N, C-alpha and C positions, 0 to 999 in steps of 0.2 A: 611201637606206640609213640604218638606225638607227645610233646611236653605240655601243650595247652589246647583246650577245646572250649567252645561255647558250652555252658552247663545248663542242664535241664533237671531241676529238682523234682522228685517224684513223691506223690502222696500215695500211701497204702499199697505200694508195689515195689518189688525188687526185681530188676532185670538181670538175667544171667547171660554169660557168653553163649552164642549160637541160638539164643531165644529170640523169636520174632513175635512182636507184640504190638497191638494198636493202642495208642494213647490219645486221650482228649485233653487238649491244652488250652487254657483260657487266660492265664496271667500274662500281662504285657511283656515282662522280662523273658518269660519262657518262649512266647511267640517270637520275640525279637531274636532270641538265641537260635531258634529253628531257622529263621530267615537268614541269619548269618551263616549257619552251617550249609544251607542250600546254596548260598552264594559262593561258598568256598569249595570244600571237598566232600560235603554232605556228612561229615563226622561230628558227633556231639558226645558229651560226657553225661551219663545218666547216674544219678546218685539219690538214694532215698532220704527223706526227711525224718528226723527224730520225732517231730510233732507234725502230723499231717494237717493240722489246723492252721499252722503258720503260713501266712500269705506272702510274706517277704523274707524268706529264709536267708540267713547269713552263714558264715563258715561253721559256727558253733551249732547251728541248727541242722547240720547235715552229717550223715555217717562218714566214716573215714574212707571206706572202700566203695567204689562204684564200677561201672563198665563203660568203655568206649563203645560207641554204636554208630551204625550207618543209617541215615534217614532214607528209607526206601520209597516212601510216598508221603506227600503232604497235601492236605485238602482243607481249604478254608470254608467254613460253614456259614450260613446266613446269619446266625446269631453272634458271630464274631469269634467263636472258638475255632480251634484248628484240630483236625483229626490227622494223626501222623502214624505211620507204620515204621517201626525201628527194628534193627537187627543187632543184638548184642555181639560184641567182638572180643575184647580183652579186659581182664581185671585191671584196675588202676587205683592207686592211693591218692586221695585228694589232699594236696599239700596246702593250698590256699586259694582264695578267690580274689578276683580283681574286677572292678567296674570297667566295662568296655562299652562306652556309649549307653545304649538302652538295655544291655544285657550283661550277664556275668560271665567271666572267663575263668575256667578251672585250670590250675597248674597241677599236673598229674605226674606221678612216678609209676613206672610199670611194676606189676606184681609177678614175681617169678613163680612158676608152678613147682610145688614141692615134690618130695618123694613119696611113693606109696609104701610107707614104712609099717603101717598098721601096728604101731607100738602099743596102743591101748589094748589090742586083741591078741597079737602074736608077734613075736620077734623074728619069725622066719621070713616075713615078707620085707625085704630090704632093698627092693629094686626101684629105680627111678623109672616111672612108666612113660615119660614123655617121648623117649626114643625107642621103646620096645614094641614089638609086634605081639598080637594076641597069643601066638604059640610060645612066646617067651615069658608070659606071665607065670608067676608062681601058682601052685595049686590053691593056696590060701586066697590069693587075689581073684582067681577064676571062680572059686566057690562063693566069695563075697558078692561078685558081680551077678552070679546066677541067683543068689538069694535075694538080692535087691530087685532083680527083674521079676522073679516069682512073687515077691511081696507086692510089687507095684501092680501086677496082674490082679491080685486079690483086692487091692485097694480100688482099682479101676472098676471092678465088678460092683462094688458097693457105692462108689461115687458116680452117680448117673450124669453128673455135669461134664465128665470127661468124654471126649469122642471115643468111639469103640476102637478106632485104629491107633490110638495113642500108645497103648501097651505093646502093640505089634511093632510100632516104629522104634520104641525104646529097646525092645528085645533084639533089634538088629544092630545096636550100637556096640562097638567092640573096644572103644576107648574109655577107660575108667573115669577120666575127667569129664568127658562129654556126657557119659551116662549119669554120673552123680549130679551134674548141673541140669540135665534134662528132667530127672526125677524131681529135683528141688523146685524147678519151675512149674511143675504140674501138680504138686501136692498143696492142699489147703492148710497152711500153717500161718502163724503170726509173722508180721513183717520182721520183728526182731529175730525170730528163729531163722527166717530166710537170709537175713543179713549175716547171721553167724555162719551159714553155709557158704555165703559169698566170700567171707573173710578167710575161711579155711582153705589153705593152698595145697594140702596133701589130698590127692584124689581118693585114696583109700579111706582116709579118715572121714572125708565127705560122704563116701558110700556108707560107712558105719552110721554116720549121723542121720542120713536120709532114711536108712533102715529103721533106726530108733524112732524117728518122727512118724514114719508110716505105721509102726507098731502101735503107737499111741492113738493115731487117727483111726486105725482099723477098729480098735476097741470102742471108740466113740461111735463110729459108723454102724457097728454091729448092734449097739444099744439103740441107736436111732431106728434101725430097721425093725427091731423087736417092738419098739414103741409104736411105730407106724402100723405094723401088722396088727397089734392089739387094738389100736384105735380104729383101724379099718374094720376089724371083726365086730367091734362094739357098735360102730355106725351101721354096719349091715344088719346086726341083730335089732338095733333100734328101728331102722327103716322097715324091717320085716314085721316087727311087732306093731308099728304104726299102721302099716298096710292091712294087717289082719284085724286090728282094732277098728279101722275104718270100714272094712268089709262087715264086721260084726255089727257095727252101728247101723249100717245100711240095711242089713237083714232085720235087725230089731225094729227099725223104723217101718219097714214093710209090714212086719207082723203086728206092730203097734197100731198102725193105721187101720188094719182090718179089725183088731180088737176094739179100737176106739169107736168104730161104727156100731158094733153090737152093744158096747157099753153105753153108748149114747141113747139107744132105744130103751134100754133097761132103766137108765136114770130118768128119762122122760116119763116112763110109766110109773116109777116110784114117786116122782114129784107130783104127778097127777093124783095119785092115791092120797098123798099127804094133804094136798090142797082140798080134796074132797072131804 
């Protein structure tokens, strides 16, 4: 990892390593940072803002940890904004910012990947996973990875916004760090929660965290599903009742017209008698 990058502050999104994401950029400093990156080695530092409403963020307005990223594609739109496709690479700690012409430069320290210790759940997993192969993982770590994948499959079934193949792709990941980051990138949680996942360097602990976040989101999604089903049934019932009522009114109008003709003759006869 380099020591300095043009910096791109992000609103309402946290980018993880190995995550490819499109961004729409409109602020002058951010556009200038992208142009500087494209003119150099196409690398930029992405870091989320504490307050997404801040238009000109300084160091204190940004989180401490972000990711270096490669700019894969940049497209200037007619309205002056820029659509950019970036790929996250490595975690980095933002040390300070420096004004460099029209944009900000971030001075960054690399973040070392931690051990898969699982201290909060089990003391048996004490392996550093960075240099291990899947067959070398402890039973606890394998079980945790499998549980996270199964939980994400359940989550993906209820969250229709996710592409169907996402769960399949995640199921093929054999590295705990990449798996935890991939799940974190695809679940709908608050920016602060995603940032806590980005900050955590222990892949096993991140797996535990994403499992817990999915557990909470699954509860919400299941309640939403029940509410939607109930509303749908009520709407169908209301529509059915409306349709039947309209049919009944039409039948009554038909019968009423026939009755009105006969009643008209009778009323005319009675009126004539009264007048007489």
